[in-house]
C-alpha angles and dihedrals in degrees: 000000000000122000093251094058089047092050091049092048089052089052092047091049094050092047095045091049084061091052101263104155093192092057089047088052088055090054091049092051092048094053108023095096091055094043093050092047089056097046090047093057095041096044101032094195109091095219091050089048092053092048093049091051089052092047089049095052092044086053089051091052093048093045100042095093090060095040105116100171100250085143126023118276090245094055091047090050090050091052094050089047093051088050092050091051093047092053093050094045092050091051092049095046089054088056108037114331127244114331106189136038122251116261105237097162094119091053089070130068114285102207116119111277130205120242094269094045090048090053092048091047091051091051092048093050089051090052092049093048091049091048095050091050087058093054121093112262095253093050092047093049092048092049096047090048090051107034101031105025091036094222118161121246090255092052090049090051089053094044097049097035098235135116120281091241090053090051092052093046092050093050092045092049092039091053090049096050091044092051091046088053093046094048095041127108113299093013135093115284131200091005122163092239092049090049091048092049091051094049097037093227118170101032134101120257 
């Protein structure tokens, strides 16, 4: 981000910590799209995603007086968002399990496909969605933050509250499990996306 945006964020943070609701509203507007994009992928169900985003910003408002900037505001916000999604997913899983597939469309190339390519891409998205749902929650969260949100390993560690080595292990094992699913019987094999997930190409490190 440019210096002007960073200075404005610092001002809004300082004012919001003092109880300025207008300044807090500016922070919400600056981050709401990124927060909702993350909750939508982690929660799948749109109503759950909206609830998680609201819970995350409520947690920010409640926690701002004690926020001292040991981590960046965005990393702290990601951590609260992941926590909100985790809480909602656990409640839902206790009741009925995940209802809808994760939307991974933006993880794939966006150039205009032909009819056959579009059909293949839809099939690949469905396979990735199904594979992600098979992963343990910690692996799925780490993979989405890395492959979809493009966070660095260090940012994921800060956002999830675990050691850097644990993050790397979860992503490595998650990629392996997802690739195993994608190349298994009845699924896609040797696909560009499954190879990309396995090698981790395209993300920051």
